[in-house]
Chimera marker file (.cmm) of the C-alpha trace (Angstrom):
<marker_set name="trace">
<marker id="1" x="-32.019" y="-6.864" z="5.074" r="1" g="1" b="0" radius="0.5"/>
<marker id="2" x="-33.572" y="-10.090" z="6.539" r="1" g="1" b="0" radius="0.5"/>
<marker id="3" x="-37.130" y="-10.662" z="6.794" r="1" g="1" b="0" radius="0.5"/>
<marker id="4" x="-38.632" y="-13.222" z="9.112" r="1" g="1" b="0" radius="0.5"/>
<marker id="5" x="-42.062" y="-14.662" z="8.365" r="1" g="1" b="0" radius="0.5"/>
<marker id="6" x="-44.211" y="-17.699" z="9.345" r="1" g="1" b="0" radius="0.5"/>
<marker id="7" x="-47.233" y="-18.777" z="7.503" r="1" g="1" b="0" radius="0.5"/>
<marker id="8" x="-50.295" y="-17.695" z="9.761" r="1" g="1" b="0" radius="0.5"/>
<marker id="9" x="-51.858" y="-21.162" z="9.365" r="1" g="1" b="0" radius="0.5"/>
<marker id="10" x="-48.772" y="-22.795" z="11.344" r="1" g="1" b="0" radius="0.5"/>
<marker id="11" x="-48.372" y="-20.127" z="13.958" r="1" g="1" b="0" radius="0.5"/>
<marker id="12" x="-47.850" y="-21.307" z="17.517" r="1" g="1" b="0" radius="0.5"/>
<marker id="13" x="-45.959" y="-24.157" z="16.407" r="1" g="1" b="0" radius="0.5"/>
<marker id="14" x="-42.464" y="-22.903" z="17.299" r="1" g="1" b="0" radius="0.5"/>
<marker id="15" x="-41.392" y="-22.183" z="13.829" r="1" g="1" b="0" radius="0.5"/>
<marker id="16" x="-40.781" y="-18.558" z="14.426" r="1" g="1" b="0" radius="0.5"/>
<marker id="17" x="-38.638" y="-19.168" z="17.490" r="1" g="1" b="0" radius="0.5"/>
<marker id="18" x="-36.561" y="-21.757" z="15.761" r="1" g="1" b="0" radius="0.5"/>
<marker id="19" x="-35.930" y="-19.301" z="12.943" r="1" g="1" b="0" radius="0.5"/>
<marker id="20" x="-35.141" y="-16.336" z="15.173" r="1" g="1" b="0" radius="0.5"/>
<marker id="21" x="-32.910" y="-18.666" z="17.273" r="1" g="1" b="0" radius="0.5"/>
<marker id="22" x="-31.066" y="-20.030" z="14.414" r="1" g="1" b="0" radius="0.5"/>
<marker id="23" x="-30.402" y="-16.333" z="13.090" r="1" g="1" b="0" radius="0.5"/>
<marker id="24" x="-29.391" y="-15.148" z="16.295" r="1" g="1" b="0" radius="0.5"/>
<marker id="25" x="-27.019" y="-17.977" z="16.744" r="1" g="1" b="0" radius="0.5"/>
<marker id="26" x="-25.561" y="-17.425" z="13.330" r="1" g="1" b="0" radius="0.5"/>
<marker id="27" x="-24.933" y="-13.741" z="14.088" r="1" g="1" b="0" radius="0.5"/>
<marker id="28" x="-23.321" y="-14.579" z="17.319" r="1" g="1" b="0" radius="0.5"/>
<marker id="29" x="-21.016" y="-16.925" z="15.678" r="1" g="1" b="0" radius="0.5"/>
<marker id="30" x="-20.076" y="-13.989" z="13.346" r="1" g="1" b="0" radius="0.5"/>
<marker id="31" x="-19.510" y="-11.842" z="16.224" r="1" g="1" b="0" radius="0.5"/>
<marker id="32" x="-22.616" y="-9.888" z="16.469" r="1" g="1" b="0" radius="0.5"/>
<marker id="33" x="-22.933" y="-8.337" z="20.042" r="1" g="1" b="0" radius="0.5"/>
<marker id="34" x="-26.314" y="-6.587" z="19.615" r="1" g="1" b="0" radius="0.5"/>
<marker id="35" x="-29.563" y="-7.249" z="17.372" r="1" g="1" b="0" radius="0.5"/>
<marker id="36" x="-31.935" y="-4.620" z="16.226" r="1" g="1" b="0" radius="0.5"/>
<marker id="37" x="-35.088" y="-5.255" z="14.320" r="1" g="1" b="0" radius="0.5"/>
<marker id="38" x="-37.868" y="-2.918" z="13.069" r="1" g="1" b="0" radius="0.5"/>
<marker id="39" x="-41.554" y="-4.252" z="13.368" r="1" g="1" b="0" radius="0.5"/>
<marker id="40" x="-44.769" y="-2.608" z="12.466" r="1" g="1" b="0" radius="0.5"/>
<marker id="41" x="-46.400" y="-0.635" z="15.326" r="1" g="1" b="0" radius="0.5"/>
<marker id="42" x="-49.857" y="-2.081" z="14.503" r="1" g="1" b="0" radius="0.5"/>
<marker id="43" x="-48.319" y="-5.704" z="14.528" r="1" g="1" b="0" radius="0.5"/>
<marker id="44" x="-49.078" y="-6.461" z="18.236" r="1" g="1" b="0" radius="0.5"/>
<marker id="45" x="-48.673" y="-10.158" z="17.802" r="1" g="1" b="0" radius="0.5"/>
<marker id="46" x="-45.013" y="-9.774" z="16.198" r="1" g="1" b="0" radius="0.5"/>
<marker id="47" x="-44.227" y="-7.266" z="18.899" r="1" g="1" b="0" radius="0.5"/>
<marker id="48" x="-45.182" y="-9.593" z="21.518" r="1" g="1" b="0" radius="0.5"/>
<marker id="49" x="-43.191" y="-12.577" z="20.160" r="1" g="1" b="0" radius="0.5"/>
<marker id="50" x="-40.047" y="-10.500" z="20.167" r="1" g="1" b="0" radius="0.5"/>
<marker id="51" x="-40.614" y="-9.235" z="23.530" r="1" g="1" b="0" radius="0.5"/>
<marker id="52" x="-41.083" y="-13.049" z="24.568" r="1" g="1" b="0" radius="0.5"/>
<marker id="53" x="-37.722" y="-13.845" z="22.957" r="1" g="1" b="0" radius="0.5"/>
<marker id="54" x="-35.795" y="-10.751" z="24.832" r="1" g="1" b="0" radius="0.5"/>
<marker id="55" x="-36.207" y="-7.955" z="22.654" r="1" g="1" b="0" radius="0.5"/>
<marker id="56" x="-36.770" y="-4.385" z="24.156" r="1" g="1" b="0" radius="0.5"/>
<marker id="57" x="-38.511" y="-1.436" z="22.555" r="1" g="1" b="0" radius="0.5"/>
<marker id="58" x="-35.613" y="1.317" z="22.264" r="1" g="1" b="0" radius="0.5"/>
<marker id="59" x="-37.295" y="3.751" z="19.579" r="1" g="1" b="0" radius="0.5"/>
<marker id="60" x="-39.678" y="4.466" z="16.763" r="1" g="1" b="0" radius="0.5"/>
<marker id="61" x="-39.329" y="5.396" z="13.176" r="1" g="1" b="0" radius="0.5"/>
<marker id="62" x="-42.443" y="7.383" z="11.868" r="1" g="1" b="0" radius="0.5"/>
<marker id="63" x="-43.918" y="6.267" z="8.765" r="1" g="1" b="0" radius="0.5"/>
<marker id="64" x="-41.171" y="3.654" z="8.003" r="1" g="1" b="0" radius="0.5"/>
<marker id="65" x="-43.574" y="1.061" z="6.277" r="1" g="1" b="0" radius="0.5"/>
<marker id="66" x="-45.384" y="1.499" z="3.091" r="1" g="1" b="0" radius="0.5"/>
<marker id="67" x="-48.727" y="-0.280" z="1.954" r="1" g="1" b="0" radius="0.5"/>
<marker id="68" x="-50.023" y="0.417" z="4.225" r="1" g="1" b="0" radius="0.5"/>
<marker id="69" x="-48.153" y="3.258" z="5.974" r="1" g="1" b="0" radius="0.5"/>
<marker id="70" x="-47.279" y="2.440" z="9.479" r="1" g="1" b="0" radius="0.5"/>
<marker id="71" x="-44.586" y="3.353" z="11.976" r="1" g="1" b="0" radius="0.5"/>
<marker id="72" x="-41.737" y="0.964" z="12.903" r="1" g="1" b="0" radius="0.5"/>
<marker id="73" x="-41.067" y="0.004" z="16.393" r="1" g="1" b="0" radius="0.5"/>
<marker id="74" x="-37.319" y="-0.528" z="16.760" r="1" g="1" b="0" radius="0.5"/>
<marker id="75" x="-36.473" y="-3.355" z="19.150" r="1" g="1" b="0" radius="0.5"/>
<marker id="76" x="-33.159" y="-4.547" z="20.520" r="1" g="1" b="0" radius="0.5"/>
<marker id="77" x="-31.399" y="-7.546" z="22.151" r="1" g="1" b="0" radius="0.5"/>
<marker id="78" x="-28.184" y="-7.926" z="23.609" r="1" g="1" b="0" radius="0.5"/>
<marker id="79" x="-26.483" y="-11.195" z="22.256" r="1" g="1" b="0" radius="0.5"/>
<marker id="80" x="-25.645" y="-13.869" z="24.890" r="1" g="1" b="0" radius="0.5"/>
<marker id="81" x="-22.595" y="-15.781" z="24.954" r="1" g="1" b="0" radius="0.5"/>
<marker id="82" x="-23.352" y="-19.421" z="23.775" r="1" g="1" b="0" radius="0.5"/>
<link id1="1" id2="2" r="1" g="1" b="0" radius="0.2"/>
<link id1="2" id2="3" r="1" g="1" b="0" radius="0.2"/>
<link id1="3" id2="4" r="1" g="1" b="0" radius="0.2"/>
<link id1="4" id2="5" r="1" g="1" b="0" radius="0.2"/>
<link id1="5" id2="6" r="1" g="1" b="0" radius="0.2"/>
<link id1="6" id2="7" r="1" g="1" b="0" radius="0.2"/>
<link id1="7" id2="8" r="1" g="1" b="0" radius="0.2"/>
<link id1="8" id2="9" r="1" g="1" b="0" radius="0.2"/>
<link id1="9" id2="10" r="1" g="1" b="0" radius="0.2"/>
<link id1="10" id2="11" r="1" g="1" b="0" radius="0.2"/>
<link id1="11" id2="12" r="1" g="1" b="0" radius="0.2"/>
<link id1="12" id2="13" r="1" g="1" b="0" radius="0.2"/>
<link id1="13" id2="14" r="1" g="1" b="0" radius="0.2"/>
<link id1="14" id2="15" r="1" g="1" b="0" radius="0.2"/>
<link id1="15" id2="16" r="1" g="1" b="0" radius="0.2"/>
<link id1="16" id2="17" r="1" g="1" b="0" radius="0.2"/>
<link id1="17" id2="18" r="1" g="1" b="0" radius="0.2"/>
<link id1="18" id2="19" r="1" g="1" b="0" radius="0.2"/>
<link id1="19" id2="20" r="1" g="1" b="0" radius="0.2"/>
<link id1="20" id2="21" r="1" g="1" b="0" radius="0.2"/>
<link id1="21" id2="22" r="1" g="1" b="0" radius="0.2"/>
<link id1="22" id2="23" r="1" g="1" b="0" radius="0.2"/>
<link id1="23" id2="24" r="1" g="1" b="0" radius="0.2"/>
<link id1="24" id2="25" r="1" g="1" b="0" radius="0.2"/>
<link id1="25" id2="26" r="1" g="1" b="0" radius="0.2"/>
<link id1="26" id2="27" r="1" g="1" b="0" radius="0.2"/>
<link id1="27" id2="28" r="1" g="1" b="0" radius="0.2"/>
<link id1="28" id2="29" r="1" g="1" b="0" radius="0.2"/>
<link id1="29" id2="30" r="1" g="1" b="0" radius="0.2"/>
<link id1="30" id2="31" r="1" g="1" b="0" radius="0.2"/>
<link id1="31" id2="32" r="1" g="1" b="0" radius="0.2"/>
<link id1="32" id2="33" r="1" g="1" b="0" radius="0.2"/>
<link id1="33" id2="34" r="1" g="1" b="0" radius="0.2"/>
<link id1="34" id2="35" r="1" g="1" b="0" radius="0.2"/>
<link id1="35" id2="36" r="1" g="1" b="0" radius="0.2"/>
<link id1="36" id2="37" r="1" g="1" b="0" radius="0.2"/>
<link id1="37" id2="38" r="1" g="1" b="0" radius="0.2"/>
<link id1="38" id2="39" r="1" g="1" b="0" radius="0.2"/>
<link id1="39" id2="40" r="1" g="1" b="0" radius="0.2"/>
<link id1="40" id2="41" r="1" g="1" b="0" radius="0.2"/>
<link id1="41" id2="42" r="1" g="1" b="0" radius="0.2"/>
<link id1="42" id2="43" r="1" g="1" b="0" radius="0.2"/>
<link id1="43" id2="44" r="1" g="1" b="0" radius="0.2"/>
<link id1="44" id2="45" r="1" g="1" b="0" radius="0.2"/>
<link id1="45" id2="46" r="1" g="1" b="0" radius="0.2"/>
<link id1="46" id2="47" r="1" g="1" b="0" radius="0.2"/>
<link id1="47" id2="48" r="1" g="1" b="0" radius="0.2"/>
<link id1="48" id2="49" r="1" g="1" b="0" radius="0.2"/>
<link id1="49" id2="50" r="1" g="1" b="0" radius="0.2"/>
<link id1="50" id2="51" r="1" g="1" b="0" radius="0.2"/>
<link id1="51" id2="52" r="1" g="1" b="0" radius="0.2"/>
<link id1="52" id2="53" r="1" g="1" b="0" radius="0.2"/>
<link id1="53" id2="54" r="1" g="1" b="0" radius="0.2"/>
<link id1="54" id2="55" r="1" g="1" b="0" radius="0.2"/>
<link id1="55" id2="56" r="1" g="1" b="0" radius="0.2"/>
<link id1="56" id2="57" r="1" g="1" b="0" radius="0.2"/>
<link id1="57" id2="58" r="1" g="1" b="0" radius="0.2"/>
<link id1="58" id2="59" r="1" g="1" b="0" radius="0.2"/>
<link id1="59" id2="60" r="1" g="1" b="0" radius="0.2"/>
<link id1="60" id2="61" r="1" g="1" b="0" radius="0.2"/>
<link id1="61" id2="62" r="1" g="1" b="0" radius="0.2"/>
<link id1="62" id2="63" r="1" g="1" b="0" radius="0.2"/>
<link id1="63" id2="64" r="1" g="1" b="0" radius="0.2"/>
<link id1="64" id2="65" r="1" g="1" b="0" radius="0.2"/>
<link id1="65" id2="66" r="1" g="1" b="0" radius="0.2"/>
<link id1="66" id2="67" r="1" g="1" b="0" radius="0.2"/>
<link id1="67" id2="68" r="1" g="1" b="0" radius="0.2"/>
<link id1="68" id2="69" r="1" g="1" b="0" radius="0.2"/>
<link id1="69" id2="70" r="1" g="1" b="0" radius="0.2"/>
<link id1="70" id2="71" r="1" g="1" b="0" radius="0.2"/>
<link id1="71" id2="72" r="1" g="1" b="0" radius="0.2"/>
<link id1="72" id2="73" r="1" g="1" b="0" radius="0.2"/>
<link id1="73" id2="74" r="1" g="1" b="0" radius="0.2"/>
<link id1="74" id2="75" r="1" g="1" b="0" radius="0.2"/>
<link id1="75" id2="76" r="1" g="1" b="0" radius="0.2"/>
<link id1="76" id2="77" r="1" g="1" b="0" radius="0.2"/>
<link id1="77" id2="78" r="1" g="1" b="0" radius="0.2"/>
<link id1="78" id2="79" r="1" g="1" b="0" radius="0.2"/>
<link id1="79" id2="80" r="1" g="1" b="0" radius="0.2"/>
<link id1="80" id2="81" r="1" g="1" b="0" radius="0.2"/>
<link id1="81" id2="82" r="1" g="1" b="0" radius="0.2"/>
</marker_set>
C-alpha cells in the first residue's frame, strides 16, 4: 500500500504531479501495465487531480474508508511506454 499526500499549504505547486509521475515511472520500470487507486468519494479535489493525470473511474467500494466512513472511488490508468 502506498499513500500519496501533499501538505495543503503547498497545493498547486506541482508537487503532487511530481510524486505521482515518479511513482508511475518506477512502476512502469518494474513492469506494471495498469495502475489502480482508491480515493475518498467526498475528496473531489483529489478525484479531479487524478482525472487530470489520466485516471478514469472504474468502480466503487462502499464504506471502504473509516474515520470518517466514506465510499472509495476506484480509478485506473493504463501505463504508457516511456
